[in-house]
N, C-alpha and C positions, 0 to 999 in steps of 0.2 A: 534451117529451123530444126529439122530432125536431128542434126548433128549437135545442136545446143541441148536438146532434150536428152540425147544420149549421154552427154557429159554430166548433166545433173543427176541422172540415174546412177552413173558410175561413182559420182562424188558421195551420194548418200549411202550407197551400198559398200563403199570402200572405207567410210569413216569408222573410227574406233568407237564413236558414240552411237547409240541406238535411239531411234525416235520412240516416243511414248505412244503406245496404242492401247486402246481399251480392250482389245481382243487378245491381249497377251496373257493367256491362261497360265503360262509357266511362271510368270512373275507373281500372279495371285496365289498360285499353289505354293511357291516358296515362302511368300509372306505368311500364308496360313500355317505352314509347318513351323516357322519361327515363332509365331504366336502360341501355337500349341506347346512348343518346347519351353517357352517363357512361363506359361501358366503351370505346366506340369512340374517345373522346377520349384514352385512354391511349396510343394509337399515335402521338400527336403528340410524345410524349417520345422515341420511337425516331428515329434519324437518318433523314433523307429518303432516303438511299441504300439503306436496308435494304428492298428490294422483296420479299424472301422472307418477310416477317412473315406468319404464318398468321392468317386471320380467325376470329373467334369466331361460331359459328352459334347461333341461339336457337330453332331448330325441333327439338323432340324432343331426342335425345341422340346427335348425330353423333360420329363418331370425332374425337378431338382436343379435345373439349369438356372443361370443368372436371369435370363429373360423371364423364365417362369416365376422366379421370386419377385421380380418387379411387377409382373401382372397381378400376382396374388396380393402383394402389398397394396397396389393401387385399388384393388377391389375391396379393400377394407377388411381383409381376413384377420381375425384376432386369435386364431387357434394357437396353442402352445407348441413349443418345439418338439416335445416328446409326442404329442398327439399327431403332428404332421408326419413324423417319422413312422409311426405305427400305421397310419393310413396309407402312406406310400408303400410300405412293405406288403400290405394286404392286397392292394389292387392299384398299382401305379398306372396301368394303361387306361383303365376305366375312368379314373380320376382325372387324368390328363385330357381325355377325350371331351370331358365336360367343360373344359376351359375354352374361351373364345380364341380363335386362330388369327386374330388381327395382328398385323405386323407391328413389331415393337420399334419405337423411335430411339431406343437406347442401344449403345454399343459398349463393348468392354472398355475402350479408350475413353468414351464419354463419361463413364462412371468415375474414372480416376482423374480426368482432366476437367470435369465440370462442364461439358458441352454436349449437345445432341446434334443429330443429323438435320433436324428441321430448322434450327435457328443458328444464329451466328455464335461466335465464341463467347462463353460466359463462365466466369470463374466459379469455383465451388462455393466460396464465401458469399458471392453475389447471389447464387442460387438459393442458399440457405436463408439469406436475409430478405429476398424478394418475396413479398406477401402475395403478389399477384400471380406468381407461377408456383405450382405445387409439384415438387420433385420427390420422387420416391427412390431411396437407396435400397439396394438388396440387403437382406438380413444376413450378416456374417455369422455363420453357425460354428460353434465350437465342436471339435471332434469328440465323438462319444467316449473315446478312451480317456480323455482329459477329465471327464466327470468322475472317474474312478479315484482321482486324487482327493476328492472331497467326500465321496460317499462310498468308496470301495471298502470291502471288508478285509482290510489289510491286517496281517499279524503284527505284533510288536517288532519283530525282526525286520519284516518288509517295510514297516513304517519308518524305522530308523534308516534303513538303506535308501529309501526314497528321499528322506530329509537330507541325507548326505549328498544326494544328487541335486539338491536345490528344489525339489518338488514341494508344493504346498499340500500338506497333509493335516487333516483335522484330527486332533487328539481327544476330542470330546467323547468319542465312542468308547474310550477306555474308562469305564466307570467304577469298576471294583478296585479295591486296594491292591489285590493280587496282580491285576492287569497293569496297574500303574507302576508297581514295583518291578515287574518284568520289563516294562518299557524302559524304566530307568536303568536297569542292569544291562539291557541291550545297548542303550546309548553309551554307557560307560565302556562296554566291551568294544564299541566302534571307535573309541579314541578320538572322537570329534568334539572339541570343546563347544562349538556353536550348538550342536545337537544336544549335548548334555545340558547346556544352559537353557535351551528352549524347553526341554522336558522338565527341568527344575522349576521354571516359571509356571508351567502348567500344574505341577504338583503343589507349588506354593499357593496357587489360586484355588485349588480344589480340595486340599487336605487341611485338617486342623493342625495347628502349630505343634502340639504335643506329639501327634502321630508322625508328622514330618520329621521332627527332631529325633524321635526315637528310631526311625528307620535310617536316618542319615548317620547315626552313631556307628553303624557297621558298614557304612559306605563312605570311606574317607575321601575318595577321589571326588565324588559328587558333593560332599560337604565342603571341600576346598573351593570347588567351582561356585557353590552358592555363596560362600563368604566373599569371594572376589566380586561376584555380581552385586551383592548388597553394598559393598564398599564403593563400587563404581557408581551405583545409582543413588547413593546417599541415604539408603533406608536404615538409618542408625538405630531406630527403636527395634526393628525386627532383628538386626544384627546383635544388639545388646541382649535380647532375649535368647538368641541362639548361643552366644558366648556364655551367658549365665547358666544355660542348661548343660552345656558340654564343658565340664570342669577340667577335662583332661587336656585342654589346649595349652600350649607352652606359654610361659609368662611373657615372652616377647610379643606374642600376639595380643595378649591382654593390654600390655603397655602401649602397643601400637594403636589399639582402639581408643585407649584413654587419651592419647596425644591428639586424637582427632578434634578435640575441643578447641585446639589452637586455630583450626581452619574455620571455625564458626564465628562469624562476625556479629550476628545478632545476639545481644546479651540474654534475651529471654530464651532463645533456642539453646544457647550455651548452658544456661541454668538447667533446662530440662534434660539436656544431654548428660550433664554431670550427675543429675539425680538418677538417671538410668545406669550410670557407671558404679553406683554405690554397691549394687548387688553382684558385681563381677567377682569371680573366685580369686581375689588377691589374698595376701596374708592379712592377719588382723591389724597389723600396724599400717599397712598400705591402705586398707579400707578406712582406717581412722583418718588418714590424710585426705582421702577423697571426700569423706564426709565433711571435714573441715573446709575443704575447697568449695564445696557446694554451699555450706553455711556462710562462708565469707562472701561469696558472690551475691548471695541473697541479701546480706547486710549492706553490701556496697550499693545495690540497686536502691534500697530504701534511703540510705544516706545521700546518694547522688540526687535523687528526686527532691528531697527536702532542701538540700543546700542550693540546688539550682533555682528553686523557687525563692529562697531567701536572697540570693545574689541578684536575681532579676528584679525583685521587688525593692531592693535597696534598704531592707529593714535591719540589716546587721552592719554595725560600724566596723567590725572586724573584716567582713567581706569587702567593704568599701576601701578600707585602708590597705588590705592585703588581698587583692583579687586572686582567685584560683588560676593557676597556670595550666592545669590539666584535669581531666575527669578522674575520679577515684575508681571507676569501673575497671575490673580485671587487673588491679594492682596487687602486688604481694601483700602478705599480712603485715610485715614491718612498715611498708609504706602507708598502709591503711591506718596503722597505729600512730605513726607520725602525723598523718593528716588529722586524726581524731584529737591528738594532743595539741595540735596547733589551733584548730577551730572549735573544738568541743571539750576543752579541758575541764571546765567547771560543771559540766552536766552531771546529773544524778546517775547512779549506777543502773537504774532501770531503763535508761535510754539506749537504743541500739548503737548510737554514735558515741557513747561515753567511753573514754579510754579504760576505765575500770571494768566496764562491761566486756569490752574486747579481751582484756587481760584474763578475766574469769572464764569467759566462754571458750577461748582457745588455749587456756592454760599456759600463758606466756610467762617464762621465768622472770624472777625479780630483776636479774641482771639486765636482760633484754629490755624489760619495761623501763627501768630507770635510765638506761642509756638512750632510748628513743625519746622518752619524755623530756629528759634533760636537754637534748639537742633541739627539740621543738620549742620549749619555753625559753631557752637561751637565745634562739633566733628572734623571738619576740621581745627580748631584753626584759623578760618578766623575772627579775632577780628574786622577788619575794616568793614566787612559785618554785624557783630553784632551791631556795633555802628550806621551804616547807617539804619539798620532795626528799631532801637529804637529812631531814630531822626526824628522829624516831623517839618514842617514849617507852620507857620500860614499865614493868608492873608496879613499881613504886611511885610512878609519876614523874620521874626524872627524864629530862630530854638530853639527847646527844646527837652529834652528827654521825651519820653512817652512810657509806657508799659501797654497794655491792661490787661496783666496777673498779673501786680504788680511787682515792682522791687525786692521784696523778692523772687519771683519765678525765676526771671532772675538771681539773685545771686546764687541760688541753682543749676540751670542748668549750669552756668559757672563754679562753683566749682566742679561739677560732671565731667566736661570735663577738669579738671586740668588747669583752667585759672590762669595766674600769679596774684600775689597780687595786682599789680598796676591796672589791669583791674577790679578785684573784688572790690577794694576800690572805684572806680569811681561809681559803681552802688549801693554799700552799702550806700554811702552818699545820694543817691536819695530815700532811704526808708523813708517814711514820719513818721511812728510811731517811737518815740524815743526809747521805750523799745525794739522793734523788731530790730531797727538799732544797738543798743548796744549789743544785744544778737548775732546777725550775725557777727558784727565786732569782738567781743570777741572770738566767735567760730572759725572763719576763720583767726584770728590773723591779723586783719586789724588795727594795732596800731594807725595809724594816725587818723582814724575815731573815735576810742574810745577817744583819747586825745581831739580831736576837740569837740566831743559831751559833754564831761565833762566840757570843757572850756566854751561852750555856756550855759551850765546849771549852771556855776559858783559853781560847786561842788568840793571844795578844798579837802575834805576828800577822796572822791572816786578817785580823780586824784592822791593824795598822795599814796593811797593804790595800784593804778595801776602801780605806778612807780616801785614797787617791782617785777612786772611781766615782765618787759622788761630787756634786757641785759644791764649790766653796761657799760658805755662809749659809748652806741649806740646813734644814732641820735634821737631816740624816747625819751631816758632819758634826753638828752639835751633839747629837746622840752618841756618836762614836767617841767624841772627846770626853763626854761625861762618863762613859763606861771605862775608858782608859784611865782617867784620873781616879775614879773609884777603885780601880784595880790596883793602882799604885798606892793609894791611901790604905787600902786593906792589907797590902803586902807589908807596910811599915808599922801597922798598928798591932 
């Protein structure tokens, strides 16, 4: 029996595993050391400049420890953080002696894991939602040095330096214009675009525009940063005021800003944007174009609203017969004029949608107006309007046909819109150049014009040759025979 007992003792003492004993003080000491190293490593997270960070003591329950914070919170203390710090500094020992010395049921692990020593495991979320159990978490105090980021009396140079390091610094303490300008100069000298932009946002919010624009005139780097910021954030009105004030900007920048209207989809916002572009320091001619652009868009908005109402109500026969294929908004001037000549040709000059009103307002040349109106009325096959468009009256009351674009262009437009031969012949006859007239008449089979032209030229050979190109027994063949016989008769008379 003793031999068996001896073998068991030898087995337990020779094993590489050690039995757990509550009296093993070495294990508890090593665990305590590891816990102290883990907690002390937390201060590496804090900035090296924060020298006022309080140390955690592990002997007993000193003032400022975690267990002390729990007890103070549980007792309903509502004193402020600063008041507690001051009272602790004055008499920490006496203040701590007044606290009850009851054993705390909290441990460091229970605070982070949501359990206590008296109850079974309970998650942190369960503890917070459980109304029957009231848990008190320790107040996590911010190091004193961190408050200097917000309320410290930093100089402009130190403020910029801390902003470059990612610190949160309040700029509201810089109230005078001189301090703000020094802060801006320090930010520019630091060559950090984020800091420069942050300071500019502060100045934009706290300075009047005329003062800010005046100071930026001698600070080109800051000015360029502000322009980029305004373009990125879409503050077009502020940017337009800035560009309007600083006339020394290159023309490319002005044009780039004007082109921003292409990115504005809302028509009302685009109209307001163009209105703001009118005052930009362009040349007189360019300013005139921008003014016309704004006026045209304003007219288009009015015309579009009225025509959409007429089209939806079905009150216009023209809109029922020829439905609109697209909106007139943001269309060029020539397209707007064509649209007006197509749908509003007979309107009085006082109407915004009248073609004559558009011609007068935007000073459209006669050649462009006739060309556009002719194409619109020919598309509608309104030949009477075409005739009236090309008919002029002199001061004696005589009328004649006149085409600023040339009658050869008139013929081409009419033929493209499938004008009848009778209409084409009328205008082919008005082409002054004989060779051009013969080519057009032959191309579009205006036989009467060809026959009359050869007759006037007394070209019997060409007339005889052309006789073979017309149908036998047609009126054109009889006309050629009559001319040829009269020519022979006149030759022998």
